[in-house]
Every structure is written in C-alpha cells, then in structure tokens.
N, C-alpha and C positions, 0 to 999 in steps of 0.2 A: 528198596536197596539201589535201584537204578538211579533214583534222584540223588542219592548221597554220592554216587560215583560221578554224576554230572557236577555236583557241588565241588568235589575234589578237583576235577578238571578245571572248572572256572576259577577256583582259588589259586591253582598252580599257574594258569595263564595270566591271571591278574598280577600275581607276585612277580612273574617273569617280566611282564611289561614295565613293572616299577623297579626292576633290578633288586628284588628281595628274595631271590632263590639262591640257595647254596646246594650244589650237587656234588656228591661223592662222599664216601665214608670218611676219608682223612680230612677233607675240607670241612665237613660237618663237625667232626670232632674238634677241629681247631676253633671254629666259631663257638661251639659249646663251652670250650675251655676259656676262651678270651672274653666272650660276652654272652653268658647264658641267658641274661634277661632279654636279649634281643630276639630269642627264638620263640616263635609263636606256634609252630606246627611241624611235625615230623612224619615223613613217609618212608617206610622201608619196603624195598622191592625184592622179592625172592624169585629165583628162577631155578632151572633144572640143576645148576651147579651148586646151589645153596647147601643141599644135604651133604655133599662131599667136601665142602670147604669149611674146615674147622675154624680157621682164622676169621672168616666172615661171620660165622655163627657167634664167635666170641665178641666181635665188634658189635653185632646186633644186640647181644645181651648187655653190653656196656652202654650202648646208646639207649636202649629201652630203660635201663636202670636210671640213667641220667634224666631221661624224660619224666619218669615217675617221680624222682626226687625233686624235680623243678616244676612240677605241674604243667608239663608240656603235653598237649594232646598228640597221640601217635596212632598211626594206622599202618596196615600192611597191604600191599598189592601184589598179586601173583603174576602180573604181566609186565615184566621189566622193560620189554621192548616198547610197549604202548606208553609206559611212563617216559621213556627216553624220547619218543616222538613228541610228546607234549612239552617236555622241558627244554627241548632244543628247537632251534629254528630251521633245522635241516642243513645248515651251513657247516656244522661241525659234528664230528662223531665223538660221543662221550663213551669212555671205556667203563666208567663206574657210575652207574645211576642206582646203586643199591640203597643209597640214602639221599633224601632230598629234604632240605629244611626251608620253611617259609619264615622269614624274619619279620619283625614288626616294623611298621613305618615309624618315622620320628615324630609325626604329628599326633597329638593326643586326641584329636577329634575324628580321626580316620576310623571307618568301619567297613568291613567286607562281609556282606550277607552270606556269601558262600562259606567263608571261613567260620563265621558264627554258627552256621548250620552244622558244620563238621565238628566244632567244639561240643555242641549239644549232643550230637550223635555219639561222640567218644564218652561224654559224661554218662549218658544212658547205658552205653555198653559196659562201662566200669561198674555201674550199679548191678549189672547182670553177670558180674565177674568175668567179663571178656575184656581183658586189659589192653590187648592189641588187636582190635577188630580188623577183619579183612574186608576191603572194598574192591569192587570190580570197576575198572575204568571203562567208560563208554567208548565205542568205536569212533572212527573219524566222523 
C-alpha cells in the first residue's frame, strides 16, 4: 500500500511539472464538463470538515458518478493537507484541494509508469467492489 501512495505522489508531481493538474472541485467540474476525454485520473481528499459539509458530499457523489460513467480512475486520500503540499509549490495557498484531476497529455506516445500503476490498482480494487479506494500519501 505504501508503494501505491508513492506512485500517486510521483504521478501528481509529474503532472504538476507538465501543467496537467486541475485543483479544486469547481475547476474540476468545469474540465469534466468541457473536455471529459482529457481527464485521466481523479483524487478526492476528505478532511474533518467533510462529514458536516453536505454540499461537498454532493459534489463528491457527482464527481464519482462522472468518473464511473467515463471510465476515469478515482481514489480517495484522507490527508488533504499533505495533498495540498504536493500539488502546490509553496508559493500559493489553495483553499480547495478536495478534488485534483490529472489530465492526459496531447502526445499519443506518452506514458507515465506511476499513473499506469495507479490505473491497475484502481482496476483491481473495482474487481474487489472497492470503487473508490483510499490511498495514504507518503510523508515528505
């Protein structure tokens, strides 16, 4: 399980360096509406406020449904703060890191071993009826 967390971190950092990350629930919903075929992977982050935030729970349900309908791999992380540290360079403070999308590059020959490992993990999890598996992100 630790290696899958490391793969997620590597995939996020690689996508960030190539400007292929979309961060935020509303920004993600916009990308999913405008260009759903560009979305390759989705990360949902829960925190202590999640249980009491009905609007966020509804957004998560809609995002999950969209991902299922469009064959987009999706995982959950429970450490929103750690996710924020990974997807920002420290120069900006993000208020909403509850949803992070990795979009596909435009080149057809491109491959990301970390992302491929995550897709296989999600596929195996779905076979075990775990439709949104939770992954622990590694520390610094």
